[in-house]
C-alpha positions in Angstrom: 42.8 -9.0 53.5 42.8 -13.0 55.2 46.4 -14.9 54.8 45.9 -18.1 53.9 47.7 -21.0 55.8 50.5 -21.6 53.7 51.6 -25.3 53.9 55.6 -25.4 52.9 57.9 -28.3 53.8 61.0 -26.2 55.4 64.3 -28.0 56.5 65.2 -25.8 59.5 68.9 -27.0 59.3 69.5 -24.9 56.3 68.1 -21.6 57.6 70.9 -19.0 56.9 71.9 -17.0 59.9 72.8 -13.6 58.5 71.1 -11.9 55.5 71.0 -8.3 54.5 68.3 -6.5 52.3 67.9 -3.7 50.1 64.4 -2.6 48.7 63.7 0.4 46.4 61.6 2.8 46.6 58.8 3.5 44.4 56.5 5.9 42.5 53.0 5.3 42.9 49.5 6.0 41.0 52.5 7.2 38.0 50.7 10.1 38.2 46.9 9.2 35.8 47.0 5.8 37.4 45.6 6.4 41.2 46.1 3.0 43.6 46.6 1.4 40.5 50.2 2.2 38.6 53.4 1.9 40.3 57.2 1.7 39.5 60.8 1.3 41.6 63.7 3.1 41.2 66.5 2.2 41.5 67.5 5.0 44.4 66.8 5.4 47.4 65.9 2.5 49.8 66.0 0.7 52.4 68.0 -2.1 53.9 67.1 -5.1 56.4 69.8 -6.9 58.5 68.3 -10.1 59.6 70.3 -12.7 62.5 68.9 -15.7 63.5 69.0 -15.9 67.0 68.8 -19.0 69.5 65.6 -17.8 70.4 62.2 -18.5 69.2 60.8 -14.8 68.2 61.2 -11.6 66.4 63.2 -8.2 67.5 64.6 -5.5 66.4 67.1 -3.9 68.2 68.2 -1.4 66.4 66.5 1.4 63.6 69.2 4.4 62.1 67.9 7.4 59.6 64.1 7.2 61.2 65.3 10.3 63.9 63.6 8.3 66.4 60.4 8.4 64.6 59.9 4.4 64.5 59.1 1.9 67.2 61.3 -0.8 68.6 58.4 -2.7 69.2 57.6 -6.1 67.1 54.2 -6.0 67.3 54.1 -2.0 65.7 57.0 -2.3 63.7 55.7 -2.8 59.9 58.7 -4.7 59.8 58.6 -7.0 62.4 54.7 -7.4 62.7 54.9 -8.7 58.8 57.4 -11.3 59.5 56.1 -12.4 62.7 52.7 -12.9 60.4 54.6 -14.7 57.9 56.6 -17.3 60.3 52.9 -17.2 62.4 51.3 -18.9 58.5 54.6 -21.0 58.2 53.8 -22.8 61.8 57.3 -21.6 62.8 56.0 -18.4 65.3 57.9 -21.2 67.8 60.8 -22.6 66.5 62.5 -19.5 64.4 63.8 -17.0 66.0 65.4 -13.3 64.6 66.8 -9.9 65.0 66.3 -6.9 62.7 68.2 -4.0 61.9 66.5 -1.6 59.8 69.0 1.4 58.2 66.8 3.5 56.8 67.9 5.5 53.6 64.8 7.6 52.4 62.9 9.9 54.0 59.6 9.1 56.2 57.0 10.5 55.2 57.9 11.7 51.4 55.2 9.8 49.1 58.4 7.4 48.2 56.7 4.6 50.1 59.2 4.5 52.2 57.1 1.9 54.8 56.8 -0.4 52.0 60.1 -0.8 51.5 60.9 -1.3 54.8 58.3 -3.8 54.7 59.6 -5.8 51.1 63.0 -5.5 52.5 62.3 -7.7 55.7 59.5 -10.1 54.3 62.5 -10.7 51.4 65.3 -10.3 54.1 63.2 -14.0 56.2 62.1 -15.8 52.9 65.5 -16.0 51.8 66.6 -16.8 55.9 64.7 -19.9 55.2 65.7 -20.8 52.2 63.3 -18.7 49.7 60.2 -21.3 50.3 57.9 -18.7 48.7 57.5 -16.8 45.2 56.9 -13.1 45.3 54.2 -13.2 44.6 53.1 -15.9 47.9 54.7 -12.8 49.8 52.7 -10.0 48.3 50.0 -10.0 50.9 52.1 -9.4 53.7 53.5 -6.5 52.3 50.0 -5.9 51.3 48.9 -6.6 55.0 52.2 -4.5 56.5 51.6 -1.3 54.5 48.0 -1.0 56.0 49.3 -1.3 59.8 51.9 1.8 58.3 49.3 4.3 56.5 45.4 2.6 57.8 44.9 1.1 53.7 46.4 -1.9 52.8 47.1 -0.4 49.0 49.8 -2.3 46.6 50.3 0.7 44.8 54.3 0.9 46.3 54.5 -2.6 47.8 54.0 -4.7 44.2 56.6 -2.5 42.0 59.0 -2.6 45.3 58.9 -6.7 45.8 58.9 -7.6 41.9 60.5 -4.4 40.6 59.8 -2.9 37.0 56.5 -0.7 36.8 52.9 -2.7 38.1 49.7 -2.3 37.2 47.7 -3.2 40.5 44.0 -4.9 38.5 42.1 -5.6 41.6 42.1 -6.6 45.3 39.8 -9.0 45.5 41.8 -11.3 44.7 44.9 -9.4 44.8 45.9 -9.5 41.2 48.9 -7.3 40.0 50.1 -7.5 36.6 53.0 -6.1 35.2 53.9 -3.6 32.3 56.9 -3.2 30.4 59.7 -0.9 31.0 61.1 1.1 28.3 64.8 1.3 28.9 65.0 5.0 27.8 62.3 6.0 30.7 64.1 7.9 33.5 62.9 10.3 36.0 63.9 12.8 38.5 62.7 12.9 41.9 62.3 15.7 44.4 61.1 15.8 48.2 60.9 19.1 49.0 61.5 19.0 53.0 57.7 20.2 53.8 55.4 17.6 55.6 52.1 16.2 53.5 51.0 13.2 55.9 49.7 10.6 53.5 46.1 10.6 55.5 45.5 14.7 55.5 46.4 13.7 51.6 43.5 11.2 51.4 41.3 13.4 53.2 41.1 15.6 49.9 40.1 14.0 47.8 36.8 14.3 46.0 34.4 11.4 47.0 32.5 12.4 44.2 33.7 12.9 40.6 31.6 14.0 37.1 31.5 11.5 34.8 33.6 13.3 32.3 36.5 13.9 34.4 36.6 9.9 35.5 36.6 9.2 31.1 39.4 11.3 29.9 41.4 9.9 33.2 40.3 6.1 31.7 41.4 7.4 28.6 45.0 8.5 29.8 45.3 5.3 31.7 45.1 3.0 28.7 47.3 5.5 26.5 50.1 4.9 29.1 50.0 1.5 29.3 49.2 1.4 25.5 52.9 3.7 25.3 54.8 2.0 27.6 54.6 -1.6 25.6 54.5 0.4 22.1 57.5 2.5 23.7 55.9 5.7 22.1 57.1 8.2 24.4 54.6 11.0 22.7 52.1 8.7 23.9 53.0 8.6 27.1 53.7 12.0 27.0 50.1 13.2 26.5 48.6 10.3 28.7 50.4 11.3 31.8 47.9 13.7 32.6 46.2 13.2 36.6 42.7 15.7 36.1 41.2 13.9 39.6 43.8 13.9 42.1 46.5 16.3 41.5 44.0 19.6 41.3 43.7 18.5 45.2 47.1 17.4 46.5 49.0 20.2 44.7 47.1 22.5 47.2 49.4 20.7 49.9 52.9 21.5 48.1 54.7 24.6 48.3 55.6 26.0 44.6 54.1 22.6 42.8 53.1 24.7 39.6 56.4 26.9 39.7 58.0 23.3 39.7 55.9 21.4 36.8 57.0 24.9 34.5 60.7 24.0 34.9 60.0 20.5 34.5 58.1 21.3 31.4 60.2 23.8 29.6 63.6 21.3 30.4 61.8 18.0 28.4 59.9 16.7 30.7 57.8 14.2 28.9 55.8 14.6 32.1 55.3 16.0 35.8 53.0 14.8 38.9 52.9 14.0 42.6 54.7 10.3 43.7 52.4 9.3 45.7 50.3 11.3 48.1 53.5 13.6 48.3 55.3 16.0 48.7 58.0 14.5 45.9 57.3 15.4 42.9 58.8 13.4 39.7 59.8 14.4 35.6 59.2 11.9 33.8 61.6 12.2 31.0 63.7 9.8 28.8 67.1 10.9 29.1 68.7 10.7 32.2 71.0 14.0 31.8 67.2 15.4 31.0 65.8 14.5 34.0 69.5 15.1 35.8 69.2 18.7 34.5 65.7 18.9 35.9 66.4 18.2 38.8 69.2 20.7 39.8 67.0 23.8 38.0 63.8 22.8 40.7 66.2 22.5 43.8 67.7 26.0 43.2 64.4 27.0 42.2 63.1 25.3 45.9 66.3 26.6 47.2 65.7 30.4 46.4 62.5 30.0 48.0 63.8 28.4 51.3 62.9 25.0 51.0 65.2 22.3 51.5 65.4 19.2 49.3 66.7 15.6 48.0 67.0 15.0 44.3 67.1 11.8 43.2 67.6 10.6 39.2 66.7 6.7 38.0 65.5 4.6 34.9 63.1 1.9 36.2 64.5 -0.6 38.4 63.1 -3.5 37.3 64.9 -6.8 39.9 63.3 -5.3 43.1 64.9 -6.4 46.0 68.5 -7.4 46.4 70.6 -9.0 48.6 73.3 -6.9 49.6 76.9 -8.4 49.7 
């Protein structure tokens, strides 16, 4: 994706000294919408502290919560590389310098958009530091490029909801076309991250290159039904539609206890249950926070009995996206 040169009038005398930004985790695919649907969570998420420095350039001085897995090299880290790209396109790479501290409050490789949250937080921070000259729509291509650096593929199903908040539909990429969808107020999810390793690239390699037309028709109907259900706040329609016949059958193989977790969720009143992004996180979709909590606790108890540690999160749909922290 090419990033066009931006022409913005930016008064360098008004640049802030420091800003702290939170960006949320996301659930990509929404079970039936592979690579085109996603929504933001209230928690977990990542924080970026960005401070203006006297020398031009972008440096990362601290990363916490990553167990030493992320590079401090500004050319290789998605946060700093995305910020560098934005400053370069604004013609400010030789005029503006910033120091970045990244605090990971969500697990890496979880299927919850860890790299997306970091990238969005960094780009939102630099835009805020500069006085917000860019709209969120103008920031999105930089977020997508950051995802390409992190994962090898520039998908927007994580970065779009992380940046805009709410539920988003990626209608197409040439040009990039993101459509906000309504988020029913009663919709809640229980997200469980089992402590098992499912690399995104490995999960993608399992996906079949060819599918049966009859399966594609079922999936198209489910996606259309889900979108209609969101607009109508029809939870029965949402439940009937959030079924994945294409991706889940293969990716579930990589997630221990997947079908047992699904059985527990559905028996306890979930509208639907499936894989978050490429996994191993799973998501139970409900219309009540208490049901989401109960399902999460029961699944975590089951995983514990199977000697699998896990994290659990309860959330409504986060409609705000990134936010500035005091």
